[in-house]
N, C-alpha and C positions, 0 to 999 in steps of 0.2 A: 812351631819352634818354642812356644811357651809351655809346652807339655812334653813329658817324656824326655827331660833333659838328662843325658847320660851322666853317671857318676864315675869319677876317676877311680882307677884300681887302687891307687895309693895317693896319700897326700904328699905334695912336693914342698916340703918345709923350707927349702932354700930359695924357692922361686919368688919372683916379685911381679906385680902388675900395676899399671896406672891406667885408669879409665876416666876420660873426660867427655862429657856430653853437653853441648851448648845449643839449646833450642830457642831460647829467648835472649835477644840481644838488646843492649841499651840504645844503640844508635842506628840500627838497621833492621830489616825484616828478619824473621826467624828462620831457623833450619828445621823444617817439619820433621817431627818424630825423633829428633836427635837425642833428646833426654831419655826417651823411652828405649831407643836403641842401646844407649850406654848402660842403662840399668839392667837390661837383659843380658848384654855382653858380660857385665860384671858377674852375673849369676853363672854364666857358662865358664868364666875364668875360675870361679870358686869351685863349682861342682864338677865340671868336665875336665879342666886342667888340673884340678886338685890344689890350687894355690890357697893357703890359709887366708881367711878374711882380713886378719890383722896385717897381712903383707900385700894387700891391695889398697892403693890410694885412689880414691874416687872423688870427683867434683862435678857439679851440675850447675848449669846456667850462671847466675850471678857470682857463684863461688869460683868460677874459672876465669880469673884475672891473669894479666901478664905476670903479676907477682907469683901466682900459683905455679906457672910454668917454670919460673926461675927457682922457686923453692924446691920443686920436685926434681928438676933435671940438672941444675947447675952443680958445679964442684962443691962438695960438702953438703949437698942437698939431700932430700929424703931418700932417693935411690942410692946415692953414693954412700950414705951412712949405713945402709942395710945390705948392700950387695956382697955376696961371698964370691971372691974372685975365682973364676974357673969352675964354680959350682952352681951359681944362680942362673936360671933362665929368666929373662925379662920379657914381659909382654906389655905393649902399649897400644891402647885403643883411643882414638879421638873421633868424635862425630860433631860436626858443626861446619862453620864457614871457613874456607881458605880464601886467600886473596893474593893477587900478584902485585909486586911493586912495579909500577909502570915505568920507572926510570931504568931498571936493570933486569926486569923479568924474573926476579927471584920470588920464591913462593913463601908465604907466611900463613900460619894458623891464626885465626882471629878470636881473641878472648871475648868474653861477654861485653866488656867495656871498650873493645877495640873499634877502630874505624878503618874499613878497607881502603878508603881514599888516602889514608896515612899508614899504610901497611908497615913500612919500615919503623915508624915511630911507635905504633901501638900494637903491632902483632908480634908473634914469636916465629922466628925464621926456621923453616924446615931444615935448612943447612945446619943451624945451631943445634936443633934437636938431634940430628944424626951424629954430629960431632960429640955432643955430650954423652949420648948413649954408647957410642963407640969407644969412649975413654974409660968406661966403667970396669972393663976386664971381666965382663960376664961370660958365662959359658956360651950363651946365645942371646940374641936380641931379635924379637919379632914385633913389627909395627903394623897396625891396621889403621888406615886413614879413610873414614867415610866423609870425605871433604873433596871439594874441587877447587881449582885455583884459576878459574876462567873468568871471574868477575861477575858471576851470577849465583843465585841461590837454588835450592832444590826444586823450586817451581818456575825456574827460568827468569826470575825477576832480576833486573840489573842492580848490582851493588855499587858499582863505580860510576861516579859522575862523569858524563861526557866520554865514556869509554867507546872507542871506535877502532876495530869492531868490538862487539859486546864480549866475545870470547877471546881472551888473551892467552897465548901460549907461553907457559912459564918454562924456565930452565929447571930440569930435574937435578937436584944436587946428588952427589955421590953418597951412597949409603955405607960404603967402606965395610963390607962384610955383614951388614945388618940385613935381615930378611924383611922386605917391605911389601905389603899388600895395599894398593890404593884403589879407590872406588872407580876411577875413570882415568882416561888418558888426559894429558895436560891441557888440552883445549876443549874438553867436554864437561858437561854438568854431571854432578853426582845427584841422581834423582831420588825422589821418594816414591813409595808404592802405597797409595792411599788404601787400597783394598786390604793390605796386610798391616797397615799402620806402622810401617818401618821404612827406613831407607832401603833401597833396592840392594845395595852392596851388603849392608848389615844383615838383611834377611838371609841372603844366601851364605854369608859367613857363618851365621848360627846354624842354618840348615846343614851346611857342610860339617860343622862341628858335632851336630846331632848324629851324624853317621852317613849322610847322603854322599859325602865326599870319599868314603871308603870304596873306591872304584873297583878294586880287585877283591873286595869282601874278605880281607884277611884279618880284620879286627884292628887295623891300624890306619891312621890318616897321616900321610906325609905332607911336607910343605908343598911338593909338586901336585899331589892329588887335590889338596885344598885350593891351590891357585888355579888349576885347570877347571875344577868344578865351579868356582866362583866366576871365572871369566866366561865360561860357556853359558851358564844360566843367567847371569846378569845381562849379558849381551843379547841373548834370545828374548828375555822378558822385556828389556828396554825396547826392542823392535816391536813387540806386541803393543807396547804403550806409546808407540810413535815417537820414541826417543832414540838417541844414539849414546851408548855408554859402554865402554870397553875397559874393564878393570885391568890393572897391570900389577905384576909382581916381579920382584927382583930378589934373587937369592944365589948363594953359592952352596946351598945345602938342600938340594932337591929331595934327597932321600931321608932327611932328618924326620923322625917320627914326632909329630905334634901331640897326637892323642892315641891312647891305647884303650880299647873297650873290653 
């Protein structure tokens, strides 16, 4: 996936993207290969989706604080100031830890300085992310999350103190018309693939964008083709690695073309 990256037919000057990758954490164990995943996904967003580099906001490790989430996604934030209503397609990619709030089962993304044991206070709520993105008036919004919310990291190490069971099932917030690809079901781990030095989900996301997801060989990759490709291959490879991981995607735009070759 790091070679022969397809080039977009045209630059999409109205589109926007946000790429966050947190591999190293201040308070907890790291998310293996998350920074590497994010940097390569950024390259695919630029070259394969044709998004101008100046319209891609990226952050890695210690730069990804809760304040960065607010700066980018909140009202009058980075996206809000640049989106062209009805014209901009927005793409968001996050690799790192997620965490459940034990009191209500809601899902949170964990910034570099966050603490999953205080997810509500130090994390960024997935529900808020979807609400913020849905309010921008974009032509489309597509979110890729290589994170899990089960209370463990990519190597199955427990992130939550005294969590019983270890894997906590979170409530999936409504995405309200947003297309969402997630690395695993709500009570599963998002695993890494040491052989490839990538997260399992991110590897097949990029492999699909490279062209493997063009299942009917017509030179286009649709939302459904990419979702089906990721789900089948991640699930199969996870089984070979003695893991269970079933990616999930939700959309009302199955036939929307993401990539043209």
